[in-house]
C-alpha positions in Angstrom: 28.2 57.9 -15.2 27.6 54.3 -16.2 30.5 52.5 -14.4 31.6 48.9 -14.8 33.7 47.5 -11.9 35.6 44.3 -12.7 37.1 42.1 -9.9 38.3 38.5 -9.5 37.5 38.6 -5.8 34.1 39.7 -4.5 31.7 38.8 -1.7 31.2 36.2 -0.4 35.0 36.2 -0.6 36.3 37.9 2.5 39.3 40.1 1.9 40.2 43.8 1.5 39.9 43.9 -2.3 36.5 42.2 -2.3 35.1 44.4 0.4 36.4 47.5 -1.4 34.9 46.5 -4.7 31.5 46.0 -3.0 31.6 49.2 -1.0 32.8 51.2 -4.0 29.9 50.1 -6.2 27.3 50.7 -3.5 28.8 54.1 -2.7 28.8 55.2 -6.3 25.1 54.2 -6.6 24.3 56.3 -3.6 25.9 59.2 -5.4 23.6 58.8 -8.4 25.7 56.6 -10.8 24.6 53.5 -12.6 27.0 50.7 -11.5 27.6 47.3 -12.9 29.9 44.7 -11.3 31.6 41.8 -13.1 32.6 39.2 -10.5 33.0 35.4 -10.0 29.9 33.4 -9.6 29.2 31.5 -6.4 28.6 28.4 -8.5 29.1 26.8 -11.9 26.4 29.0 -13.4 26.3 32.6 -14.8 23.7 34.8 -13.3 22.8 38.4 -12.6 21.7 39.8 -9.2 21.1 43.2 -7.8 22.4 44.2 -4.4 22.0 47.7 -3.0 21.4 49.1 -6.5 24.5 47.5 -8.0 23.8 45.1 -10.9 26.2 42.2 -10.4 27.1 40.1 -13.4 28.4 36.8 -12.0 30.5 34.6 -14.3 30.7 30.9 -13.5 33.7 30.0 -11.4 35.5 27.1 -9.9 36.9 26.4 -6.4 40.6 27.3 -6.3 42.4 24.2 -5.0 45.2 26.2 -3.2 43.1 28.7 -1.2 40.0 27.8 0.7 36.9 30.0 0.2 38.3 31.4 -3.1 36.9 30.8 -6.6 38.5 31.6 -9.9 37.0 32.3 -13.4 38.6 30.4 -16.2 39.8 32.3 -19.3 37.5 30.5 -21.6 34.6 31.9 -19.6 36.1 35.3 -18.6 36.9 36.6 -22.1 33.6 35.9 -23.9 31.4 36.7 -21.0 33.1 40.0 -20.2 32.9 40.9 -23.9 29.2 40.2 -23.9 28.6 42.2 -20.6 30.6 45.2 -21.9 28.7 45.2 -25.2 25.4 45.0 -23.2 26.2 47.6 -20.5 28.1 50.1 -22.7 30.0 51.6 -19.8 31.4 55.1 -19.8 34.4 53.8 -17.8 35.7 50.5 -16.6 37.4 50.1 -13.2 39.6 47.1 -12.9 40.5 45.8 -9.5 43.1 43.1 -10.3 45.0 41.5 -13.2 43.5 38.0 -13.1 41.1 36.8 -15.9 38.1 38.9 -15.0 40.2 42.1 -14.6 42.4 41.5 -17.6 39.5 40.7 -19.9 37.7 43.9 -18.8 40.9 45.9 -19.5 41.2 44.3 -22.9 37.6 45.3 -23.8 38.4 48.8 -22.7 41.3 48.9 -25.1 39.4 47.4 -28.0 36.4 49.7 -27.7 38.2 52.9 -26.5 36.5 52.7 -23.2 38.5 54.5 -20.4 40.1 52.2 -17.9 41.0 52.9 -14.3 43.0 50.2 -12.6 43.5 49.7 -8.9 46.0 47.2 -7.5 45.3 45.4 -4.3 47.5 42.4 -5.0 50.8 41.4 -3.5 52.4 38.4 -5.2 54.4 37.6 -2.1 51.1 36.8 -0.3 50.3 34.2 -2.9 53.7 32.6 -2.6 52.8 31.8 1.1 49.5 30.1 0.2 50.4 27.9 -2.8 53.2 25.3 -2.9 55.7 27.2 -5.0 59.2 25.8 -4.3 61.2 28.4 -2.3 63.9 28.5 -5.0 61.4 29.6 -7.5 59.4 32.1 -5.5 61.5 35.1 -6.6 61.1 34.2 -10.2 57.4 33.6 -9.8 57.0 36.9 -8.0 58.7 38.8 -10.8 56.5 37.0 -13.3 53.4 38.1 -11.5 54.5 41.7 -11.3 55.3 41.6 -15.0 51.8 40.3 -15.6 50.3 43.2 -13.6 52.3 45.5 -15.8 51.0 43.8 -18.9 47.4 44.4 -17.9 47.6 47.7 -16.1 49.6 49.5 -18.8 46.3 49.6 -20.7 44.8 51.9 -18.1 44.6 55.7 -18.4 44.7 55.9 -14.6 46.4 53.6 -12.1 45.8 53.7 -8.3 46.8 51.8 -5.2 45.5 52.3 -1.6 48.6 53.9 -0.1 51.9 55.7 -1.1 53.8 52.5 -0.2 51.6 50.4 -2.5 52.2 52.9 -5.3 55.9 52.7 -4.7 55.7 48.9 -5.0 54.0 49.2 -8.4 56.6 51.6 -9.6 59.6 49.5 -8.4 58.4 46.0 -9.0 55.9 46.3 -11.9 57.6 49.3 -13.5 54.4 51.2 -13.6 54.9 54.9 -13.1 52.4 57.7 -12.5 50.3 55.7 -10.0 48.1 57.6 -7.5 47.5 56.8 -3.8 43.8 56.7 -3.1 42.6 55.3 0.2 40.0 52.5 0.0 37.9 54.6 2.4 35.7 53.6 5.3 32.3 54.7 6.6 33.7 56.0 9.9 30.4 56.9 11.4 29.2 53.3 11.5 32.1 52.2 13.7 32.1 55.2 15.9 28.4 54.6 16.7 29.1 50.9 17.5 31.8 52.0 20.0 29.5 54.6 21.6 26.8 52.0 22.1 29.1 49.2 23.5 29.1 48.6 27.2 32.4 48.6 29.1 34.2 45.2 29.3 35.0 43.5 32.6 38.5 43.0 31.3 40.2 44.6 28.3 39.6 42.9 24.9 42.3 42.7 22.2 40.8 42.2 18.7 42.3 40.8 15.5 40.3 40.8 12.3 41.5 39.3 9.0 42.5 36.2 7.2 44.3 33.5 9.2 47.1 33.1 6.8 50.9 33.0 7.2 51.7 36.6 6.3 49.3 37.8 9.0 51.7 36.5 11.7 48.9 35.8 14.3 51.1 33.4 16.1 53.1 36.5 17.3 50.0 37.8 19.0 49.3 34.4 20.6 52.9 34.1 21.9 52.8 37.7 23.1 49.7 37.4 25.2 50.7 34.0 26.5 53.7 35.6 28.1 51.9 38.5 29.8 52.2 38.7 33.6 49.4 36.8 35.4 48.2 40.0 37.1 47.3 41.6 33.8 43.7 40.6 32.8 42.8 40.4 29.1 40.8 38.5 26.5 41.6 38.1 22.8 39.0 37.8 20.0 40.1 36.6 16.6 37.7 37.0 13.7 38.4 35.5 10.3 39.4 32.2 8.8 42.2 30.8 6.6 44.7 28.1 6.1 46.4 28.7 9.5 43.1 28.3 11.5 43.8 24.8 12.8 47.4 25.4 13.6 46.7 28.6 15.5 44.0 27.0 17.6 46.5 24.2 18.5 49.1 26.8 19.4 46.7 28.7 21.6 45.8 25.5 23.4 49.5 24.6 23.8 50.1 28.0 25.4 47.3 27.4 27.9 44.9 29.9 26.3 41.5 28.5 26.6 38.2 30.1 25.4 38.2 32.3 28.5 41.4 34.0 27.2 41.3 33.5 23.4 38.3 32.9 21.3 38.3 32.1 17.5 35.1 33.3 15.9 35.7 32.3 12.3 33.7 34.3 9.7 31.0 36.5 11.2 28.3 38.7 9.7 28.9 42.4 9.0 26.6 43.3 12.0 28.7 41.0 14.3 31.9 42.4 13.0 30.9 46.0 13.6 29.8 45.1 17.1 33.2 43.5 17.7 35.0 46.7 16.7 32.8 48.6 19.1 33.3 46.4 22.1 37.1 45.8 21.8 39.6 47.9 23.7 42.8 47.4 21.6 43.2 46.4 18.0 46.3 44.3 17.0 47.5 43.9 13.4 50.7 41.8 13.2 50.5 41.3 9.4 53.5 42.2 7.3 51.9 42.5 3.9 49.2 45.1 4.3 48.8 47.4 1.2 46.4 49.5 3.4 44.6 47.3 6.0 40.9 48.2 5.8 40.3 46.4 9.1 42.8 48.7 10.8 40.9 51.7 9.4 37.7 50.3 10.7 39.1 49.8 14.2 40.5 53.3 14.2 37.1 54.6 13.2 35.7 52.9 16.3 38.2 54.9 18.3 40.6 52.1 19.2 44.3 52.2 19.8 46.3 50.0 17.5 49.4 47.9 18.0 50.7 46.8 14.6 53.8 45.5 12.8 56.2 48.1 11.5 55.7 46.9 7.9 54.3 47.9 4.6 51.5 50.4 4.9 50.8 50.1 8.6 53.1 53.0 9.5 50.9 55.3 7.5 48.1 54.5 10.0 49.8 53.9 13.3 51.7 56.9 14.7 53.8 55.6 17.7 52.9 57.2 20.9 49.9 59.0 19.4 47.3 56.4 18.4 49.2 53.2 19.2 52.5 51.5 18.8 54.5 49.8 16.0 56.7 46.8 16.8 59.4 45.1 14.8 58.0 42.0 13.0 59.1 38.9 14.9 59.9 40.7 18.1 57.4 39.1 20.4 58.7 40.7 23.6 58.3 44.2 22.0 54.7 43.4 21.0 54.1 42.1 24.5 55.4 45.3 26.1 53.1 47.5 24.0 50.1 45.4 24.7 50.8 45.3 28.4 51.2 49.1 28.5 47.8 49.6 27.0 46.1 46.8 28.9 47.1 48.5 32.2 46.2 52.0 31.2 42.5 52.8 30.4 43.4 56.6 30.2 46.0 55.9 27.5 43.7 53.7 25.6 41.1 56.5 25.5 43.6 59.1 24.5 45.0 57.0 21.7 41.5 56.1 20.5 40.6 59.7 20.1 43.7 60.2 18.1 42.9 57.2 15.9 39.6 58.8 15.0 41.3 62.1 14.2 43.8 60.3 11.9 41.2 58.1 10.2 39.0 61.1 9.3 40.9 61.7 6.1 40.1 58.2 5.0 36.3 58.8 4.9 34.5 56.9 2.2 32.9 60.1 0.7 36.4 61.5 0.0 37.3 58.2 -1.7 34.2 58.2 -3.9 34.7 61.8 -4.9 38.3 61.1 -5.8 37.3 58.2 -8.0 34.7 60.3 -9.7 37.4 62.8 -10.6 39.7 60.0 -11.8 36.9 58.5 -14.0 36.5 61.9 -15.6 40.2 62.2 -16.1 40.4 58.8 -17.8 37.5 59.7 -20.1 39.2 63.0 -21.1 42.4 61.1 -21.8 40.6 58.8 -24.2 38.7 61.5 -25.9 41.9 63.5 -26.4 44.0 60.6 -27.7 
């Protein structure tokens, strides 16, 4: 098939949707398809590049004033450029990743030219509310408006997906979009398992967090939890990622007496460094409360790590208490601390739970995801032909 993937967030952006779009395209190329990607440019210029066999059509973009490291494509660029790209590529199917201007313009082209559209939602409006200065009194109204906009764009699709059953339920309830299918974003489990096998043992157990340093990630709960651990429990914390909370979290760690020997902020790292971090850690912690799937948790599980996570959104789909880790009530720092302490003091329990993590994550393998999307592309094409 000739597949066009359209996304408003794409590397070098660092987030789950961007990473999924990149890996999806590269995986489909490996399976013999011709893949084109429409994505924001990294500058004020349009250009085309090829990465791992994927032809990436970059549309000029602008820095987004409210969110660091994010760029947006204006409608006066998105609509004509996407129309030109679709006319040039002539895709068999369009796969939209979000409802902003790149995604919505691609969906519109699909409708206009009877090209099948598959739409995947990675977006939680509540997350945006925490990053841009929307007055609290207006946040519910703004959230409802954003869900209505998702409905407006996604109702053009023949197939709608989201990463987990919980994410599908949110689309049904809040965007009034029925018939959605849960399809895991998928992960190349072997890469992370190999990194863990090659990693030397740590002198003290390492707790790892990977992700954006933004309010909904609740990293302050991890900081407060470890700061209150008994002095006879050794540990180190590694925090990988960046975001609007970076400075505040570093100040909080310092105020709690957590110097670089106890807690290290790495910022953004390369993919090679990230994989190595999964391999060398002993425990993975995800305190975020707005995870539609949490690719980073899947990656840590692939490396055979126990997980301590917030009992929120999609994380209970991945963390089975007592089997591969523990869930804690968001905001309950003492509960989080107890779970971390239990794992820090029990290497045997960490190993047992790590093995179970790998067993659970096996069904999220990237090949299964790619095969599922191939089937859904064919379903969308059949729906258009039969209409």
